[in-house]
N, C-alpha and C positions, 0 to 999 in steps of 0.2 A: 534654228538647228530642228530640221524637220526630218525626221527618220523614227527607224522603229527598230527596235531589237530584240530578239527572242532567245531567251536561256533554255534548254532544254533538263529535263533532269529523268533519266530512264531507270526504274528503280531504284531510285534515290540517289543516282552518279550524274555528277555535272556532267554533259558529255557532248554537247553542240552550242556554236551561238552563231546566229544569224544575225545578218546586217544589212541593213539598205547602202550599198556604194556606189551612188550616183554619179553620174558625167553630166552633160549639159541638158540632156533630155531625159537622163537617168534610164538605159536602155536595159538593165540587167540588174540581179543582186547577187549577194554572195553571200556562201556558208563561211564564217572568217575559221570557224573550227571544223573540221569533218568530223560526223558521228564517231564517237569511240574512242577517236586520236587522241584525246588527253582525260585522265582519269583522277588528277589529284586536284586541290585549290591552287596550289603555287603556281602550276603551268599554266592553271588558266587564267590568273591572273596577269602572268605574265604574256598570255596570247591577246587579253584584253587589253592592257597598255599599249600592244604593238599597233592596234588597231587606229588608223587614220578616218576621223569623222569627217563627212562634207556634209552639205545641204541640200536644198530642193525638197523634193516633196516625199510623203508619206504614202505607200501603197502598201497598206495595211493588210488586204486582202490578198493580195499579190502574195506578202511575205507568210501570210497563212498557209497557201497551198505551197510555198516552197518548204516551210517547217514539216508538213505533213506528209513530203516526198523525202525528207531526211529521216524522219522515224521509222516510214517503210523500208528505207535503205538498210536498218539494221538488222543484224542475224537474231537479234532477240525479239521483233519486233511482235511475233505471233505465240511467246511465249506467255502460258496464262500465269504464272505467279509474279510477272512483271506487270507496273503501272507505269503509264506512261502520262508527264507531267509537263506542261509548258506555262513558263514564267513569261509574258510578254508586256514589255514597258515602251509606254507610248508617251509622248509629248505633245499631242495636238491631233486634229481632227485628221481622219483618211481622205487621202486623196482620191480613193476607188472605192468610196461607199456605196456605192449602187452594186456592190459585189462581197459586201463585209457578209450580209446575212447566210449567203449561200456557203460562202468559205469558213464561216467559224461553223455553219452545221458539218460541213463537211468535214472538218478536223473533230470534231466531238463525236462525229460516228464511228470514226476511228477508235473511239477508246482513249481519247487523250484528253488531259482535264486539262483547260485554261487555266491561270492564275494572272489576273491583268492589273497591272499598277498604269496609271493614268493621269498625267497634270489636267483635271478638267473640273475641279472642285465649284466651280462659277459658272460651267458653260455647260446647258442642258445635252445639248447635241452631243457634245464630246461623251459626256457621261452616257448617254444612250447607247452609243459605239461599243464604250467599256462592257455595257451589258449583253449586247450583241455578241461579241466575243466570248464573254462567260458562259451564260447560260441563255443565250437566245432571248434575252429581253423578260424571262421568266422569273429573274430573282436578282438579288443584291447580291449574293455569295459570289465570293472568291475575287471581290471588286476592291480595288485599293486605290483611294486619292491621296495625293500628295499635292502641295503648292508649292514646291519646287525639290528640282531633285537632289538637295540636298539630304533631305529625309529619306531618301532611299536605306542610307545605316538602319535609321530606328525601326522599320518595316523588316527588317530580318527576323528578328525573332516572330512576329507574326506570319510569316512567310514561309517560315520553317515548321513552325506548328501546324499550318494548313497542309503541308507536303506530309508531316508525320500522321495526319488523320486519313491520309488518302493512300499511301504504303503501308503492306502488310510489315508489321512489325514482328520481327522475329527476336527473344530475349538472347543475350551469348551465350553460347555454349562449344567447349570443346571437345572435339570429337574424341577424344582419349589420350590416356599418356603417352607421350614422345621422348623416347630416349635415342640420342645420337651419339653414334660412333666415330671420333675424331683421332686422327692420328698426330703425333707432335711433329712438330715442324712443316705440316703442311697446310695447303688454304682448304678450308671445309666449310661446309653450309648444314642447317639444318631445316627441314618444311613441317609447320605445323599449320595445322586445318582447325576451322572452325565454322558454327553456323550462328548465322546473323542477319539482320535486312533492316535497314542497309549498311551501308559499308564501314567498318570502324578506322580512324586514322591513329596511326603509332606515335608513341610519344617519348618511349624510351626503355630502355631494358636493363633491369637490376638484376645481380648477383650479391647475395649478403647485404641488402640494403645499400650496394653502391651501385653507382652508374655506369656500366660499363660503353665507354665511349669506342674502345674498338672493335667493338661486337657493331654492325648493324645490320639494317634489314634491306636486302639487296632486291627485292621482288614483293611485290603485294597484288594480288587479283581478287575479283569478288564476280563472282557468277551465280546467277537465281540466288539462294541461300546461303553459299558458303564461301567464305575467304578463306584465300591462303596465303601465308607470309613465309619467304625464304628469307632465314639468317644467315649472315655469313661473317667467318673470319679470316683475314688475311692470312696469320700465319699460327696455328695452335702450338699453345705452351702445356705443362703439364697441369700448373694451376686454373689453367681453363674448365678441370672437371669441376662439376658443380651442378646445382640447380638454377637455372634460369628463369626469372618472371619478366615477362614482357606487359608494359603497361599501354593501354590502347584507350583512345576516346572513340565512347558510342553515344550520340543524339545527347551531347553535351554532359555526360557522366562518364564517370572512368571504370573500367575493367580489365582484370589482367588473365593471361593465360601462361601455360609452364612449359619448359621442355629442362628434360635432364644430360647434360653431356657428361660421357666418359672419355676418357683421352686414353690412347694406347700410346707406348713408350715408342715403339716402331711399327711398319706395316706389316701384318701378319706374310707371311711368305709359303703362300699355298701351295705354289709347286713341292716346295720342301715337306710343307705339313703330309700331302698326299703320299709321297715319295715315303717317307718314313712311314704313316698308315698302312702303306701296301706290305713293306718290308716286315712289319708286326705281324700281320695276316698269316705272310710266307712261314715265317718262322712259327706262329700258332700250328698252322696247318702241317707242318713239319713235326712238331710234337704230339700232336694228335694220330700223324700215321705211324711216328715211335710208338709211341704207346699204345696203339690197338696190334699194332706187330710185335711187341712182346706178350702181351696178352696171349696172341694167338700162339706163339710157341709155347707159352707156360700149362696153353689148354690141352695142345696135344702130348706133353710127357707123362 
């Protein structure tokens, strides 16, 4: 199997996968997951499992150039609070090694930080290529050697630790108290915003220390240093009123945010309320006019 795959992280989110997909003469490369198309681990795993690997050559330099263009296509590429990280996994020497130094230098010049994993423990030239990609031969930083690809799982904690050093972390902090007015018998949602970086993963929702399986997170977005989740209930009942705790996982540890739900028995009838308010105002004005009239008559007597 001669191939190169690169997994990208933009501000801590796994967002793109580049894989060589060669035919007999390998005329092209294909980005299997478009930048920004996937933002959760489950969908990413499914997309990776669906990829059909092929053989032939390993054009690492060309793959690096393609990855740079993928990064530049992101609308967030020039945001100063973003960190661009490329995790490159190789299983052999490059077929286009004469272009490797210039392509690697170009990638790093864009502010992209390469983390390189290679199957090259006993091959000096292969290891030199890893150094060229990661640091331009200047050091052994961000280089990981494996003797077989089964060891990739063992590398996960080290990769996560290295990424955490690069990405500016922000301790989780909820933006403020959230109170949502839900109406019994209706479908309702509640939006909670909090600050952190990178993105947190949802675990569960609790109320009175009881997991609420009928209330779910319908949407979660992370932009810059802000994450927003939308909690949804298909059909609200009066017992839904109360304080809810949302349990999340952030960099391997747990933290929680909260929101309060107030349940109204019926939907307020705004036209009726406005009409009654206007009527009350008219009655009040009429009473004031009568009072002024009576005062005027009394003062003239």
